VMD Tcl script that draws the C-alpha trace (Angstrom):
set ca {
  {84.20 106.64 107.75}
  {87.45 105.44 109.25}
  {90.74 107.00 108.19}
  {92.79 104.79 105.91}
  {96.46 104.37 106.69}
  {99.22 103.01 104.51}
  {100.19 103.18 100.89}
  {97.70 103.35 98.03}
  {99.16 101.09 95.36}
  {97.94 101.29 91.78}
  {98.82 99.54 88.55}
  {99.25 101.10 85.15}
  {95.87 99.52 84.35}
  {94.15 101.56 87.08}
  {95.76 104.78 85.87}
  {94.85 104.08 82.25}
  {91.28 103.12 83.13}
  {90.83 106.34 85.13}
  {92.12 108.48 82.26}
  {90.03 106.58 79.69}
  {86.88 106.88 81.80}
  {87.50 110.59 82.27}
  {87.84 111.10 78.52}
  {84.67 109.09 77.91}
  {82.78 111.40 80.27}
  {83.88 114.35 78.11}
  {82.40 112.57 75.10}
  {79.12 112.06 76.99}
  {79.09 115.73 78.04}
  {79.54 116.90 74.45}
  {76.40 114.99 73.46}
  {74.32 115.89 76.54}
  {75.46 118.69 78.86}
  {73.59 117.09 81.79}
  {75.95 114.08 81.67}
  {79.65 113.64 82.17}
  {81.83 116.70 82.52}
  {83.70 119.29 80.49}
  {87.11 118.85 78.92}
  {88.59 121.42 81.30}
  {87.29 119.43 84.28}
  {88.66 116.22 82.76}
  {92.03 117.86 82.18}
  {92.05 119.00 85.83}
  {91.20 115.51 87.08}
  {93.93 113.89 84.99}
  {96.42 116.52 86.19}
  {95.51 115.75 89.83}
  {95.97 112.03 89.18}
  {99.38 112.67 87.63}
  {100.39 114.90 90.54}
  {99.31 112.24 93.05}
  {101.54 109.68 91.33}
  {104.48 112.10 91.15}
  {104.11 113.04 94.84}
  {103.94 109.43 95.97}
  {100.34 109.69 97.22}
  {99.62 106.92 94.73}
  {102.35 104.33 94.27}
  {102.63 102.86 90.79}
  {103.51 99.20 91.13}
  {104.79 97.14 88.20}
  {103.01 93.84 87.67}
  {103.67 90.74 85.60}
  {100.61 90.74 83.34}
  {100.77 87.01 82.45}
  {100.61 86.21 86.18}
  {97.70 88.63 86.66}
  {95.84 87.04 83.74}
  {96.42 83.56 85.16}
  {94.93 84.63 88.50}
  {92.08 86.32 86.60}
  {91.29 83.10 84.76}
  {91.04 81.23 88.05}
  {88.82 83.92 89.59}
  {86.62 83.99 86.49}
  {86.19 80.22 86.46}
  {85.44 80.19 90.19}
  {83.15 83.20 90.56}
  {81.75 84.71 87.35}
  {78.96 82.25 86.56}
  {77.65 82.60 90.12}
  {78.30 86.31 90.67}
  {78.29 87.97 87.24}
  {81.65 89.71 87.60}
  {82.89 92.09 84.91}
  {86.30 91.63 83.26}
  {87.96 94.79 84.64}
  {86.71 94.05 88.15}
  {88.40 90.65 87.96}
  {91.60 92.15 86.52}
  {91.83 94.72 89.34}
  {91.30 92.07 92.00}
  {93.77 89.72 90.27}
  {96.34 92.52 90.26}
  {95.86 93.04 94.00}
  {96.26 89.32 94.65}
  {99.37 89.20 92.44}
  {100.90 92.06 94.44}
  {99.99 90.47 97.77}
  {97.74 93.36 98.78}
  {95.36 92.63 101.66}
  {93.18 95.76 101.47}
  {91.14 96.56 98.38}
  {89.40 99.88 97.67}
  {86.17 99.83 95.66}
  {82.78 101.50 95.64}
  {81.28 98.73 93.50}
  {79.10 96.34 95.49}
  {79.66 93.32 93.27}
  {83.42 93.87 93.16}
  {83.35 94.15 96.96}
  {81.66 90.73 97.19}
  {84.34 89.21 94.97}
  {87.20 90.79 96.94}
  {85.75 89.65 100.24}
  {85.13 86.14 98.87}
  {88.84 86.06 98.04}
  {89.81 87.10 101.57}
  {90.64 90.76 100.95}
  {89.52 93.46 103.36}
  {87.37 96.19 101.79}
  {87.42 99.02 104.33}
  {84.99 101.44 102.63}
}
mol new
graphics top color blue
foreach p $ca { graphics top sphere $p radius 0.5 }
foreach p [lrange $ca 0 end-1] q [lrange $ca 1 end] { graphics top cylinder $p $q radius 0.2 }
display resetview
């Protein structure tokens, strides 16, 4: 894997979604210990995220949500019926486009297709 250079920009939506997903995994773990992870692990992960924002490893960028939603509507109308894209995937890509970001990080194959269709580089 090639080394990534440059800033890693995130929105408040990305940070919230990470924290929410982490908490949901605790819920899953409480029901079935073979799934998700413990509360202490979740707390550690959220603390690392917070530290990365405070240190500048992740740069929190303010966005204009009406503009992001307008871009999202265009992407949805253009791509969703053909590609089956999920709402949050479209919101994240719309945020990147709104911020003028050319590189997009994702491990989701369908989100990768959407980003590349919109001219973004997905290096991973």
